[in-house]
LOTI-644779 format. One record per residue (C-alpha): residue number from 1; x, y, z. Coordinates in steps of 0.05 Angstrom, whole numbers, padded with zeros to 5 digits. Layout:
N
+-----+--------+--------+--------+
: num :      u :      v :      w :
+-----+--------+--------+--------+
: NUM :      X :      Y :      Z :
...
+-----+--------+--------+--------+
REM end
This chain:
439
+-----+--------+--------+--------+
: num :      u :      v :      w :
+-----+--------+--------+--------+
:   1 : -01846 :  00550 :  02313 :
:   2 : -01920 :  00579 :  02302 :
:   3 : -01964 :  00541 :  02327 :
:   4 : -02031 :  00525 :  02292 :
:   5 : -02087 :  00554 :  02317 :
:   6 : -02151 :  00522 :  02271 :
:   7 : -02195 :  00537 :  02325 :
:   8 : -02170 :  00603 :  02358 :
:   9 : -02214 :  00645 :  02332 :
:  10 : -02278 :  00604 :  02361 :
:  11 : -02248 :  00595 :  02433 :
:  12 : -02233 :  00666 :  02448 :
:  13 : -02307 :  00689 :  02409 :
:  14 : -02338 :  00642 :  02459 :
:  15 : -02299 :  00674 :  02518 :
:  16 : -02315 :  00751 :  02490 :
:  17 : -02392 :  00732 :  02494 :
:  18 : -02381 :  00695 :  02558 :
:  19 : -02349 :  00763 :  02589 :
:  20 : -02398 :  00819 :  02555 :
:  21 : -02462 :  00767 :  02566 :
:  22 : -02479 :  00780 :  02486 :
:  23 : -02513 :  00712 :  02479 :
:  24 : -02560 :  00688 :  02541 :
:  25 : -02532 :  00746 :  02585 :
:  26 : -02560 :  00801 :  02555 :
:  27 : -02618 :  00755 :  02537 :
:  28 : -02633 :  00732 :  02600 :
:  29 : -02618 :  00807 :  02627 :
:  30 : -02669 :  00839 :  02584 :
:  31 : -02724 :  00787 :  02609 :
:  32 : -02704 :  00803 :  02679 :
:  33 : -02707 :  00877 :  02673 :
:  34 : -02780 :  00857 :  02634 :
:  35 : -02758 :  00887 :  02569 :
:  36 : -02777 :  00845 :  02500 :
:  37 : -02740 :  00813 :  02463 :
:  38 : -02770 :  00836 :  02409 :
:  39 : -02791 :  00908 :  02425 :
:  40 : -02847 :  00935 :  02391 :
:  41 : -02839 :  01008 :  02368 :
:  42 : -02899 :  01060 :  02357 :
:  43 : -02914 :  01072 :  02287 :
:  44 : -02868 :  01120 :  02264 :
:  45 : -02840 :  01157 :  02205 :
:  46 : -02757 :  01159 :  02237 :
:  47 : -02715 :  01105 :  02223 :
:  48 : -02667 :  01096 :  02285 :
:  49 : -02599 :  01076 :  02268 :
:  50 : -02556 :  01053 :  02322 :
:  51 : -02470 :  01057 :  02312 :
:  52 : -02417 :  01020 :  02353 :
:  53 : -02343 :  01051 :  02337 :
:  54 : -02284 :  01049 :  02379 :
:  55 : -02282 :  01124 :  02401 :
:  56 : -02225 :  01112 :  02456 :
:  57 : -02189 :  01059 :  02479 :
:  58 : -02128 :  01006 :  02443 :
:  59 : -02171 :  01017 :  02371 :
:  60 : -02184 :  01083 :  02378 :
:  61 : -02132 :  01099 :  02315 :
:  62 : -02181 :  01054 :  02273 :
:  63 : -02234 :  01100 :  02292 :
:  64 : -02205 :  01172 :  02283 :
:  65 : -02243 :  01192 :  02227 :
:  66 : -02311 :  01162 :  02256 :
:  67 : -02347 :  01222 :  02282 :
:  68 : -02321 :  01266 :  02229 :
:  69 : -02353 :  01213 :  02186 :
:  70 : -02412 :  01210 :  02211 :
:  71 : -02428 :  01289 :  02203 :
:  72 : -02417 :  01276 :  02133 :
:  73 : -02468 :  01227 :  02141 :
:  74 : -02533 :  01271 :  02184 :
:  75 : -02519 :  01320 :  02129 :
:  76 : -02520 :  01273 :  02067 :
:  77 : -02588 :  01250 :  02109 :
:  78 : -02617 :  01310 :  02133 :
:  79 : -02683 :  01317 :  02089 :
:  80 : -02696 :  01241 :  02098 :
:  81 : -02699 :  01181 :  02052 :
:  82 : -02757 :  01163 :  02003 :
:  83 : -02771 :  01102 :  02003 :
:  84 : -02832 :  01062 :  01979 :
:  85 : -02868 :  01139 :  01964 :
:  86 : -02861 :  01157 :  02035 :
:  87 : -02802 :  01213 :  02065 :
:  88 : -02770 :  01181 :  02132 :
:  89 : -02727 :  01220 :  02185 :
:  90 : -02657 :  01185 :  02207 :
:  91 : -02638 :  01179 :  02277 :
:  92 : -02565 :  01156 :  02280 :
:  93 : -02546 :  01134 :  02358 :
:  94 : -02468 :  01132 :  02360 :
:  95 : -02439 :  01095 :  02423 :
:  96 : -02366 :  01082 :  02448 :
:  97 : -02349 :  01018 :  02464 :
:  98 : -02277 :  01044 :  02485 :
:  99 : -02262 :  00986 :  02434 :
: 100 : -02268 :  00929 :  02496 :
: 101 : -02325 :  00869 :  02475 :
: 102 : -02353 :  00887 :  02550 :
: 103 : -02367 :  00950 :  02541 :
: 104 : -02396 :  00945 :  02464 :
: 105 : -02449 :  00885 :  02489 :
: 106 : -02463 :  00933 :  02538 :
: 107 : -02472 :  01001 :  02496 :
: 108 : -02496 :  00940 :  02444 :
: 109 : -02551 :  00929 :  02478 :
: 110 : -02578 :  00984 :  02502 :
: 111 : -02594 :  00994 :  02435 :
: 112 : -02626 :  00937 :  02416 :
: 113 : -02674 :  00926 :  02475 :
: 114 : -02686 :  00997 :  02503 :
: 115 : -02659 :  01054 :  02447 :
: 116 : -02707 :  00995 :  02399 :
: 117 : -02664 :  01015 :  02332 :
: 118 : -02684 :  00989 :  02273 :
: 119 : -02616 :  00973 :  02251 :
: 120 : -02551 :  00959 :  02282 :
: 121 : -02482 :  00983 :  02258 :
: 122 : -02417 :  00965 :  02286 :
: 123 : -02345 :  00984 :  02246 :
: 124 : -02303 :  00926 :  02279 :
: 125 : -02300 :  00854 :  02302 :
: 126 : -02304 :  00869 :  02372 :
: 127 : -02376 :  00906 :  02367 :
: 128 : -02399 :  00833 :  02329 :
: 129 : -02373 :  00789 :  02377 :
: 130 : -02396 :  00830 :  02434 :
: 131 : -02470 :  00831 :  02402 :
: 132 : -02478 :  00789 :  02341 :
: 133 : -02516 :  00736 :  02388 :
: 134 : -02561 :  00785 :  02417 :
: 135 : -02583 :  00813 :  02355 :
: 136 : -02598 :  00741 :  02324 :
: 137 : -02635 :  00733 :  02377 :
: 138 : -02684 :  00787 :  02378 :
: 139 : -02694 :  00795 :  02295 :
: 140 : -02653 :  00856 :  02283 :
: 141 : -02611 :  00862 :  02228 :
: 142 : -02535 :  00879 :  02238 :
: 143 : -02486 :  00895 :  02187 :
: 144 : -02415 :  00909 :  02205 :
: 145 : -02351 :  00907 :  02165 :
: 146 : -02275 :  00921 :  02186 :
: 147 : -02251 :  00848 :  02207 :
: 148 : -02235 :  00797 :  02165 :
: 149 : -02300 :  00747 :  02149 :
: 150 : -02261 :  00679 :  02176 :
: 151 : -02257 :  00700 :  02248 :
: 152 : -02324 :  00735 :  02241 :
: 153 : -02360 :  00676 :  02230 :
: 154 : -02322 :  00624 :  02277 :
: 155 : -02339 :  00668 :  02342 :
: 156 : -02395 :  00638 :  02339 :
: 157 : -02380 :  00573 :  02310 :
: 158 : -02411 :  00590 :  02236 :
: 159 : -02385 :  00568 :  02166 :
: 160 : -02387 :  00593 :  02090 :
: 161 : -02448 :  00544 :  02087 :
: 162 : -02477 :  00564 :  02150 :
: 163 : -02480 :  00638 :  02163 :
: 164 : -02519 :  00675 :  02220 :
: 165 : -02605 :  00698 :  02220 :
: 166 : -02585 :  00763 :  02221 :
: 167 : -02512 :  00787 :  02224 :
: 168 : -02478 :  00811 :  02159 :
: 169 : -02398 :  00833 :  02149 :
: 170 : -02374 :  00859 :  02085 :
: 171 : -02302 :  00858 :  02080 :
: 172 : -02236 :  00821 :  02045 :
: 173 : -02209 :  00753 :  02087 :
: 174 : -02144 :  00735 :  02119 :
: 175 : -02134 :  00678 :  02049 :
: 176 : -02134 :  00728 :  02013 :
: 177 : -02082 :  00765 :  02048 :
: 178 : -02035 :  00708 :  02029 :
: 179 : -02047 :  00700 :  01961 :
: 180 : -02029 :  00779 :  01958 :
: 181 : -01970 :  00772 :  01990 :
: 182 : -01939 :  00719 :  01945 :
: 183 : -01954 :  00763 :  01893 :
: 184 : -01930 :  00816 :  01914 :
: 185 : -01854 :  00791 :  01923 :
: 186 : -01867 :  00747 :  01859 :
: 187 : -01841 :  00816 :  01828 :
: 188 : -01779 :  00822 :  01857 :
: 189 : -01723 :  00760 :  01859 :
: 190 : -01701 :  00755 :  01929 :
: 191 : -01681 :  00677 :  01949 :
: 192 : -01753 :  00664 :  01971 :
: 193 : -01731 :  00667 :  02056 :
: 194 : -01787 :  00695 :  02095 :
: 195 : -01786 :  00705 :  02164 :
: 196 : -01857 :  00710 :  02201 :
: 197 : -01886 :  00731 :  02264 :
: 198 : -01952 :  00748 :  02294 :
: 199 : -01987 :  00774 :  02350 :
: 200 : -02039 :  00728 :  02391 :
: 201 : -02098 :  00755 :  02371 :
: 202 : -02153 :  00736 :  02320 :
: 203 : -02139 :  00769 :  02263 :
: 204 : -02066 :  00744 :  02273 :
: 205 : -02087 :  00678 :  02284 :
: 206 : -02125 :  00678 :  02226 :
: 207 : -02063 :  00704 :  02182 :
: 208 : -02025 :  00650 :  02203 :
: 209 : -02072 :  00595 :  02190 :
: 210 : -02033 :  00534 :  02152 :
: 211 : -02087 :  00529 :  02110 :
: 212 : -02116 :  00583 :  02096 :
: 213 : -02063 :  00644 :  02115 :
: 214 : -02006 :  00666 :  02093 :
: 215 : -01958 :  00605 :  02129 :
: 216 : -02005 :  00571 :  02070 :
: 217 : -01987 :  00616 :  02004 :
: 218 : -01915 :  00617 :  02021 :
: 219 : -01906 :  00542 :  02020 :
: 220 : -01954 :  00534 :  01948 :
: 221 : -01908 :  00578 :  01919 :
: 222 : -01846 :  00549 :  01935 :
: 223 : -01819 :  00594 :  01994 :
: 224 : -01783 :  00582 :  02053 :
: 225 : -01812 :  00592 :  02123 :
: 226 : -01764 :  00615 :  02178 :
: 227 : -01828 :  00614 :  02225 :
: 228 : -01820 :  00668 :  02287 :
: 229 : -01887 :  00634 :  02322 :
: 230 : -01931 :  00683 :  02365 :
: 231 : -01918 :  00739 :  02411 :
: 232 : -01969 :  00764 :  02463 :
: 233 : -01990 :  00832 :  02474 :
: 234 : -01929 :  00856 :  02515 :
: 235 : -01881 :  00838 :  02488 :
: 236 : -01821 :  00880 :  02483 :
: 237 : -01772 :  00843 :  02457 :
: 238 : -01759 :  00811 :  02391 :
: 239 : -01693 :  00795 :  02394 :
: 240 : -01700 :  00712 :  02393 :
: 241 : -01741 :  00724 :  02323 :
: 242 : -01684 :  00777 :  02293 :
: 243 : -01626 :  00729 :  02307 :
: 244 : -01669 :  00665 :  02275 :
: 245 : -01692 :  00709 :  02222 :
: 246 : -01616 :  00728 :  02213 :
: 247 : -01588 :  00658 :  02212 :
: 248 : -01633 :  00637 :  02165 :
: 249 : -01616 :  00685 :  02111 :
: 250 : -01683 :  00731 :  02116 :
: 251 : -01698 :  00767 :  02055 :
: 252 : -01769 :  00781 :  02060 :
: 253 : -01807 :  00794 :  02132 :
: 254 : -01883 :  00795 :  02139 :
: 255 : -01934 :  00773 :  02194 :
: 256 : -01979 :  00808 :  02236 :
: 257 : -01961 :  00858 :  02286 :
: 258 : -01987 :  00929 :  02322 :
: 259 : -01946 :  00983 :  02304 :
: 260 : -01908 :  00990 :  02368 :
: 261 : -01886 :  00913 :  02359 :
: 262 : -01862 :  00939 :  02290 :
: 263 : -01825 :  00996 :  02312 :
: 264 : -01780 :  00950 :  02371 :
: 265 : -01778 :  00887 :  02316 :
: 266 : -01748 :  00929 :  02263 :
: 267 : -01699 :  00972 :  02317 :
: 268 : -01677 :  00905 :  02344 :
: 269 : -01666 :  00877 :  02267 :
: 270 : -01626 :  00943 :  02249 :
: 271 : -01579 :  00937 :  02321 :
: 272 : -01567 :  00856 :  02292 :
: 273 : -01553 :  00877 :  02218 :
: 274 : -01614 :  00848 :  02194 :
: 275 : -01639 :  00881 :  02117 :
: 276 : -01692 :  00844 :  02084 :
: 277 : -01710 :  00863 :  02014 :
: 278 : -01782 :  00871 :  02025 :
: 279 : -01811 :  00881 :  02096 :
: 280 : -01899 :  00868 :  02079 :
: 281 : -01931 :  00863 :  02155 :
: 282 : -01999 :  00880 :  02167 :
: 283 : -02041 :  00922 :  02219 :
: 284 : -01965 :  00959 :  02228 :
: 285 : -01968 :  00989 :  02170 :
: 286 : -02032 :  01016 :  02162 :
: 287 : -02027 :  01085 :  02189 :
: 288 : -01988 :  01131 :  02164 :
: 289 : -01963 :  01147 :  02242 :
: 290 : -01941 :  01078 :  02237 :
: 291 : -01899 :  01087 :  02184 :
: 292 : -01878 :  01161 :  02218 :
: 293 : -01849 :  01126 :  02273 :
: 294 : -01791 :  01091 :  02244 :
: 295 : -01759 :  01158 :  02211 :
: 296 : -01726 :  01144 :  02140 :
: 297 : -01738 :  01067 :  02153 :
: 298 : -01804 :  01072 :  02148 :
: 299 : -01792 :  01087 :  02070 :
: 300 : -01807 :  01018 :  02029 :
: 301 : -01860 :  00982 :  02076 :
: 302 : -01911 :  00945 :  02047 :
: 303 : -01980 :  00927 :  02068 :
: 304 : -02047 :  00906 :  02038 :
: 305 : -02084 :  00965 :  02014 :
: 306 : -02168 :  00965 :  02033 :
: 307 : -02175 :  01035 :  02012 :
: 308 : -02132 :  01090 :  01987 :
: 309 : -02163 :  01163 :  01950 :
: 310 : -02137 :  01143 :  01888 :
: 311 : -02187 :  01073 :  01884 :
: 312 : -02231 :  01096 :  01824 :
: 313 : -02304 :  01096 :  01861 :
: 314 : -02350 :  01146 :  01887 :
: 315 : -02402 :  01143 :  01949 :
: 316 : -02475 :  01119 :  01929 :
: 317 : -02492 :  01168 :  01981 :
: 318 : -02459 :  01242 :  01960 :
: 319 : -02440 :  01232 :  01888 :
: 320 : -02360 :  01235 :  01928 :
: 321 : -02305 :  01208 :  01887 :
: 322 : -02252 :  01167 :  01948 :
: 323 : -02206 :  01224 :  01925 :
: 324 : -02251 :  01285 :  01942 :
: 325 : -02272 :  01249 :  02009 :
: 326 : -02198 :  01256 :  02028 :
: 327 : -02186 :  01319 :  02004 :
: 328 : -02250 :  01339 :  02050 :
: 329 : -02223 :  01300 :  02103 :
: 330 : -02151 :  01335 :  02097 :
: 331 : -02176 :  01406 :  02094 :
: 332 : -02230 :  01391 :  02156 :
: 333 : -02183 :  01365 :  02192 :
: 334 : -02107 :  01372 :  02175 :
: 335 : -02092 :  01302 :  02184 :
: 336 : -02069 :  01257 :  02125 :
: 337 : -02123 :  01192 :  02107 :
: 338 : -02125 :  01135 :  02135 :
: 339 : -02155 :  01068 :  02108 :
: 340 : -02212 :  01069 :  02155 :
: 341 : -02247 :  01125 :  02134 :
: 342 : -02268 :  01096 :  02062 :
: 343 : -02307 :  01037 :  02109 :
: 344 : -02328 :  01079 :  02155 :
: 345 : -02365 :  01116 :  02103 :
: 346 : -02389 :  01049 :  02065 :
: 347 : -02428 :  01026 :  02118 :
: 348 : -02482 :  01078 :  02125 :
: 349 : -02474 :  01075 :  02048 :
: 350 : -02492 :  00998 :  02057 :
: 351 : -02539 :  01002 :  02119 :
: 352 : -02572 :  01057 :  02068 :
: 353 : -02580 :  01010 :  02008 :
: 354 : -02613 :  00961 :  02063 :
: 355 : -02659 :  01013 :  02081 :
: 356 : -02685 :  01029 :  02015 :
: 357 : -02686 :  00960 :  01982 :
: 358 : -02736 :  00929 :  02035 :
: 359 : -02786 :  00976 :  02011 :
: 360 : -02814 :  00991 :  02082 :
: 361 : -02748 :  01000 :  02121 :
: 362 : -02787 :  00992 :  02188 :
: 363 : -02804 :  00915 :  02168 :
: 364 : -02738 :  00874 :  02191 :
: 365 : -02758 :  00814 :  02151 :
: 366 : -02767 :  00851 :  02083 :
: 367 : -02700 :  00899 :  02109 :
: 368 : -02667 :  00821 :  02120 :
: 369 : -02678 :  00804 :  02053 :
: 370 : -02664 :  00860 :  02021 :
: 371 : -02586 :  00855 :  02037 :
: 372 : -02589 :  00763 :  02020 :
: 373 : -02601 :  00809 :  01952 :
: 374 : -02563 :  00871 :  01963 :
: 375 : -02512 :  00893 :  01917 :
: 376 : -02486 :  00966 :  01924 :
: 377 : -02429 :  01006 :  01893 :
: 378 : -02402 :  01049 :  01934 :
: 379 : -02337 :  01079 :  01968 :
: 380 : -02299 :  01020 :  01970 :
: 381 : -02328 :  00977 :  01915 :
: 382 : -02370 :  00936 :  01903 :
: 383 : -02402 :  00899 :  01964 :
: 384 : -02446 :  00835 :  01941 :
: 385 : -02492 :  00803 :  01975 :
: 386 : -02531 :  00778 :  01932 :
: 387 : -02476 :  00735 :  01892 :
: 388 : -02427 :  00706 :  01953 :
: 389 : -02410 :  00650 :  01967 :
: 390 : -02408 :  00646 :  02036 :
: 391 : -02476 :  00666 :  02073 :
: 392 : -02486 :  00722 :  02102 :
: 393 : -02415 :  00762 :  02083 :
: 394 : -02400 :  00807 :  02019 :
: 395 : -02321 :  00805 :  01997 :
: 396 : -02295 :  00870 :  01985 :
: 397 : -02224 :  00886 :  01944 :
: 398 : -02163 :  00890 :  01974 :
: 399 : -02091 :  00918 :  01930 :
: 400 : -02027 :  00924 :  01963 :
: 401 : -01978 :  00978 :  01970 :
: 402 : -01915 :  01007 :  01989 :
: 403 : -01903 :  01081 :  02035 :
: 404 : -01864 :  01123 :  01991 :
: 405 : -01838 :  01177 :  02013 :
: 406 : -01858 :  01240 :  01979 :
: 407 : -01825 :  01300 :  01945 :
: 408 : -01837 :  01362 :  01986 :
: 409 : -01912 :  01340 :  02001 :
: 410 : -01956 :  01365 :  02067 :
: 411 : -01948 :  01292 :  02093 :
: 412 : -01877 :  01251 :  02091 :
: 413 : -01908 :  01196 :  02061 :
: 414 : -01953 :  01164 :  02011 :
: 415 : -01988 :  01083 :  01999 :
: 416 : -01976 :  01076 :  01923 :
: 417 : -02010 :  01009 :  01908 :
: 418 : -01963 :  00969 :  01875 :
: 419 : -02004 :  00904 :  01860 :
: 420 : -02085 :  00882 :  01848 :
: 421 : -02084 :  00801 :  01851 :
: 422 : -02150 :  00798 :  01882 :
: 423 : -02169 :  00863 :  01863 :
: 424 : -02186 :  00877 :  01789 :
: 425 : -02222 :  00954 :  01786 :
: 426 : -02160 :  00978 :  01834 :
: 427 : -02105 :  00987 :  01788 :
: 428 : -02027 :  00995 :  01813 :
: 429 : -01992 :  01059 :  01808 :
: 430 : -01919 :  01036 :  01826 :
: 431 : -01879 :  00983 :  01821 :
: 432 : -01860 :  00943 :  01889 :
: 433 : -01779 :  00963 :  01894 :
: 434 : -01732 :  00944 :  01948 :
: 435 : -01713 :  00966 :  02008 :
: 436 : -01629 :  00965 :  01987 :
: 437 : -01658 :  01013 :  01929 :
: 438 : -01687 :  01055 :  01973 :
: 439 : -01638 :  01063 :  02033 :
+-----+--------+--------+--------+
REM end
């Protein structure tokens, strides 16, 4: 039976802060080294932006577009930014977190205290967990993305009403997952029996939350749950869950699994004769490689959609449409687009908007006030802090999609948008097809 983990994200966040020293440890270390907590830079016409991303380590797939995207951003900003009648040159300092909070805390504190950046950007939750408290203490604007807003707030015991002093996030929430998953399932006639299982880590715990996650949405819509529970990252056998789901007559499989885990699960499901009509899983199908690893049996896998080349949005920095950015990526790299590409680009759009709207980009308090009142249209759609009901969070749009085989295209699968329960600006391209019709 799945365990309720309402405070798991908070506890893990605290452990990470202790391990990385992102709170008292980093601050104390800075004081011991003689570094001021609010370092004063000499007057300059150069804006320094720190950027944290996971080029190496287990999260490297998320950052596959990071260096390419940064090159495009630097090109777009090569002539500087016109703000308040002045031209500011922009220097971007990228640091590899190596996919660990420890490394994120180390390189993040260096950017904040030694490099004295004027703005910090991070494209994953580990960066926020490791450096967010430090930014709040020294008074540095920090914008992050690509983690659900619930663990973002829970990590340091905050709330939608309280927020944080200086750290911000734009992304969708774990509660959006359940609403969208169930809305998509309702398109098809099934026996409404769902088998679910989740990786035991903050995002998996948020997706499994009994009050706001997938189970809550299932219960509210009359689905019967066969709870496969949480599994450890080193798990390589899902035969117990497969047997349980088969015995329950499971028609839908869902949850949060990383790609290698799902490959193992899906192979064991095939061996046992478990044949659901719908398979909607987070994380496993985020990247094309996760679907391709299943071979022909990847056809019809469904998941949430953060961003695709077919969303009707354009960059506020370059004017390029989502399709143009994806096509440029493919032409330059020969690789298929991935969903983080859109959010990595939007992270710099939001950062630039924070600076421009401040009037004086080197006045941190002005940048903070500008962010509290920020609303900007980006490559991933509207990012609106001004009207958000969640302090320091702008909730972005999330749709649903299904991976389908392509007919002679350059890549074996493409992700098609199938539902838009919480994404009014993103229009479906096709209908969800049951797996039995694609076999």
